[in-house]
N, C-alpha and C positions, 0 to 999 in steps of 0.2 A: 209281871204276870197279868195284873189287872188290865194294863194297857193292851196287851196282846188279846185278852179275852174280849175287851170292848171292840177291838179292831175286827176280830173274828166274827163278832155278832153284826157289826155294821157293814162289813165288806159285801156279803151276799145281798143285803138290802139295797145298797148303793148300785150294785151291778144289775139287779133285777129291775129296779126302778129305771135304770138307764136303757134297758132292753124293751120296756113297755112302749107302746105308741104314746106320743107326747100327751094327747088329751087324757088318756088313762093315767099316765104317770102324774100329771098335774092333779087329777082327782084323788089319787092315792096320797100324794104329798099333802094336799089340803086336808084330807080326812085324818091323816096322822097328826097334823098340826092341831086340828080341832080336838083330837083325843087328848093331846098334851094340855090344851086349854081347859078341858073338863077335869083332868086328873091332877094337874099341877097347881094346887091351890095357892101356894106361896107366890109362884110366878104371876098368877092372875091378880093377886092382891097388890103386888109391886106395880104391875101395869096400871091398875085402876088408881092407885095412889099417885103415881106420876102424872097420869092423865088429869086427875083432879087438880093438880097444881098448874099444869100448862093450859088446860081448857076449863077454868072454873065456871065459865058462862054456860057450859053444856050440862045437860041433865045426866044423871048416872046411867040411864038407859042409852043415851047417845054415846057416852064414853065406853060402855060395854060393847056397843056395836063397832066402835073404832077398834077396840082391842081384838074383837073377833076378826075384823078385817086384817089386822096386822098378822095374826096367826095364819090366816089364809094366804097372805102375801108370802110369808116365810115358807109355807108348805109348797106354794107354787114355785118359788125360787129353788127350793131343794130339788124338785123334779128337774128343773132346767140345768142345775149344776151336774146332776147325775147324767144328763144327756150331753154334756160337753164333748165327750169323745165322738159323738155323732154329728156335731156341727161341721159344716163345710162352707166355704165361700159361696157355694151355689144354693144352700138351703137356709143359711142364717137369716136371710131377709124374711123368711117365713115366721121368724120368732122376734126379731128386733129390727126396727126401722130408725133411721137417723132423723133428728130434728135439730137443725142449726149446725150442720157439719161445717158449713163455711166459716163459722166462728173458730173452730179448731184449726182449719187451714190457714186462716189469717194469723192466728197466734203462732203457729209453727213456722210460718214464713218469716217471722221476725228474726229467727236464728239465734235467739237467746235462751232457748229452752222453754218448756211449757210445764206448768204445774196444774194438773187436773185435780180438783178436790170435790168431794161429795160427802154424804153422810150415810149411815146405815139406813137406807131409805129406798123403798120400792125394790127394784132388782139390781142392787149395787154390784153383785158378783158378775153380772153380765156385761157391764160397761167396758172394763178393761179387756175382757176376753173377746168381745165382739170387735173392738177396735184392733186388737192384735190379729184377728182373722183377716182383716182387710189390709194388713201390712203396717199398721200403726202401733207397733209394740211399745211397751213402756216399762219403766221400773215401777214395781208395785210395792208400796210399804205395807208390811203385814206383820202381825204378831203371831208367833208360833202357837199352835194348838197345845192344849195340855196333854193330849194323847199324841205322842210323836209319830206313831204309825199312821194314824188318820191324817196328821199334819203333813206327812210326806205325800200321801195320796192326793190331798186337796191342793197342795203346792204343785204337784205334777199336772193336775187338771188346769190350774190357773195359768201355767206357763207352757201349755202345749203348743202355742203358736208364736212363741218368741218373747213373751213377757219375762221379765227377770225379777225375782223376789229379792226384796231388801228388808232385812230385819229392822223392826222399829227402833231397836236400841242402837242401830248404826245409821239411822236415816239421815242425819245431818250431813255426814261425810258423803253418803250416797247421793243426796240431793245436790250438793255442791259440785261433785264431779260430773253428774248428769247434766247440770245446767251449763257447765263450761263446755260440754260437748254438744250443746244444742239439742239435748234429748228430752224425753217426756217422762214425768213422774206422776203417778196417781196415788192419792192418799185419802183416807177417810179421817176427817178431823173432829168428829163428834164423839170422841171417847174421853172418859174421865182421866185427867192427868194430875200430876203433883209438881209443885215448883221444884226446880227451875224450868222443867220441860214445858210447863203450862202456866198460863196467867189467867186471872179471873176476869171474865167478861159476862155480860148479861145474856142469858138464854131464856126466852119467854119471861123476861123481867127478873130472873133469878140468877145470882152470881154462880157461875160454873167454871171450874178450872179447866181451861181449854188449851189444846196444843198450839204453841206460838211459833213452832218451827217453820210453818208455811209462810207466815208473814216475814219472818226473819230472813229466810232464804230469798224470797221474792224481792225484798228491799235491797238485799246485798247484790243480787245478780241481774235484776231488772227482767227476770223471766215473766212470761205472760201467765196470769192466774185465771184459769177457765173453770167455772162451775159446771159440774157434770152430774146429771140425775137421770136415772132409768125408771120410767113410770109405766105401770101396766095400763093399757087402754083396752077396756073390756069390750067396747063396741068394735074395735079393730081386731081384737083377739091377739094382740101383739104388745110387746114392750116398745116404748118410745125412748130412745137414747137422746136426751136433750143436752146439747152443748151450747152454753150461753156465751155471749160476748165476754172478752177478757175484762176483768175487774180493773177499774181505775184506782190505783193505789194512793193512799194518803201519804204525802211526803211533806213534812214540815221542817225537816232537818233535825228534829229531836228523835233519835233512834228509838228509845224505849217507848216513848209516847206513840210513835208511828206504828211500832209493833203491836201495841195494844189496840190502837184505832183500827188497824187492818184486820187483826184477829176478830175484833168485834164486827167489822164489816162482813167478813166471811161467815161468821156465825149467824148474822142476821139474814144472809142469803139462804142458809139452810132453814132457818125459822120461817122465812117467807114461803119457801116451798112447802113446808109442813102446814102452814096456814092456808096455802093456795089450794091444796088438794084434800081438804076434809069433806068436801061436798060429794055425795054419791054420784051426782050427775057429771062431775068432772072426770071421773075415771071409770064410771060404770057401776051399776048397782051391785054386781057380783063382787067387785073389788071392795066395795063399801068405802072405807077411808084409810086404806093401808098407809098412804103417805102421811096421814096425820099422826100416826104413831110409829112411823117407820124410822125414827132416828134412835141412836143409842143414848139419847137422853134417858135413854134406854128404857123405853117404856117396858121392855121385857127383861132388863138386866138387873137382877137383885143386888149386884155389887155397885151399881151406879144409880142411886136415887138422888133426885134433886134435893138440896138441903132445905 
């Protein structure tokens, strides 16, 4: 009953936000996110504590600015997700532009499958959705939402243009079959794991139990591993979907050591992006530093604080 009530409360808001003009929807989404920032004291405290660990060199005022930027980023993305049904191949370029698409094309042309990885960073929900709109559908690894009714709605939105949902508890088998077929899989690898699904590697110099399945599958199948990040460009007024060159895998012949080394390598790529975009000038003053706190190191996740 609680799930149905939550869904009944959320559904009209999602639909109304989706009907508003995009600029107004973004403003409403950001306003709602800032309201949560003001009212949710515990969430704000978790964010500040995590930011103090990953950015000890910054002042408390700078970290608070980063955190506000992250809430703004989440609010903006909420508006975009609610607008998913209105996206078309003709209008999607008004929202997201490619940066480095040739890297994806080269990776896919190898014919051994492509593993796209990212973090909960910037506009992560848009990356797989926009690629699917241009005919580049993929298997998307996702965890089911606690509310099954909302979960079905969000899954419907994510898979409107051909993407296929793969439950994270079945992702190894799903990845293997997809790579054998030369297909594409997208996953977010910056979530807290437990052994044996995860191994400890450094994230901002702090050991964090990180998903090792990406490295394990890449080494086993020789699939191309392509970092993918969607970053808000305030000057352009659009998101940039950045597709980087495929990562050169570490291969020493020692499987477990190689899995750890490559998991560390992927994690450092996420960390580098987080460090690269903390400057307001890089993504625009209105965005502040959403990328700097945009990972599930989970600046905002009370269940995943760094040790």
